[in-house]
C-alpha positions in Angstrom: 24.1 34.3 1.9 26.6 31.4 2.0 24.6 29.8 4.9 21.5 29.9 2.8 23.2 28.2 -0.1 24.7 25.5 2.1 21.3 24.9 3.7 19.6 24.6 0.3 22.3 22.2 -0.9 21.9 20.0 2.2 18.1 20.1 1.8 18.4 19.1 -1.9 20.8 16.2 -1.1 18.6 14.9 1.7 15.5 15.0 -0.5 17.3 13.1 -3.3 18.5 10.4 -0.9 15.0 10.0 0.5 13.6 9.6 -3.0 16.1 7.0 -3.9 15.4 5.1 -0.7 11.7 5.0 -1.5 12.2 3.9 -5.1 14.3 0.9 -4.0 11.7 0.0 -1.4 8.9 -0.2 -4.0 11.0 -2.8 -6.0 10.3 -5.3 -3.3 6.5 -4.8 -3.7 6.5 -5.2 -7.5 4.0 -7.9 -8.7 5.5 -11.2 -9.7 4.3 -14.4 -11.3 2.3 -16.7 -9.1 0.6 -20.0 -9.6 -3.0 -20.9 -8.6 -3.3 -23.1 -5.6 -6.5 -24.8 -6.6 -8.0 -24.7 -10.1 -11.3 -26.2 -11.3 -12.9 -26.6 -14.7 -16.4 -25.3 -15.1 -18.8 -24.2 -17.9 -18.0 -20.7 -19.2 -21.7 -19.7 -18.5 -21.1 -20.2 -14.7 -18.4 -17.6 -14.5 -19.0 -15.2 -17.4 -22.1 -13.1 -18.3 -23.7 -13.3 -21.8 -22.0 -10.0 -22.7 -18.6 -11.3 -21.7 -19.1 -14.5 -23.6 -20.0 -12.7 -26.8 -17.1 -10.3 -26.5 -14.6 -13.1 -25.8 -16.2 -15.3 -28.6 -16.6 -18.2 -26.2 -19.5 -20.7 -26.3 -21.5 -20.9 -23.0 -20.9 -24.6 -22.9 -17.1 -24.4 -23.3 -15.0 -25.6 -20.4 -12.8 -23.0 -18.8 -10.2 -23.3 -16.0 -10.6 -20.9 -13.1 -9.0 -20.5 -9.7 -11.1 -21.7 -6.7 -10.8 -19.4 -3.7 -13.4 -21.2 -1.6 -12.4 -22.7 1.7 -15.2 -25.2 2.1 -16.9 -23.2 4.9 -20.3 -21.5 4.4 -20.1 -17.8 3.7 -21.1 -15.7 6.7 -21.9 -12.3 5.4 -23.3 -10.7 8.5 -20.4 -11.4 11.0 -17.6 -8.8 11.2 
């Protein structure tokens, strides 16, 4: 009976230490503030649908700043 109690205690301590190790590991992957590399200013109608414009209360001709993720190369959809 004592052996079972000792084994259960050891198991509980091991599980607790594993949980703490995993919790501290996720702190490194938490999101943090970043800055956009390349931004461009475009008309809101180019990046938002009519529904999004009306919900946001933004005029279609309004200038908005967005992040540009293009790399200058043509998009090749069919190559893997």
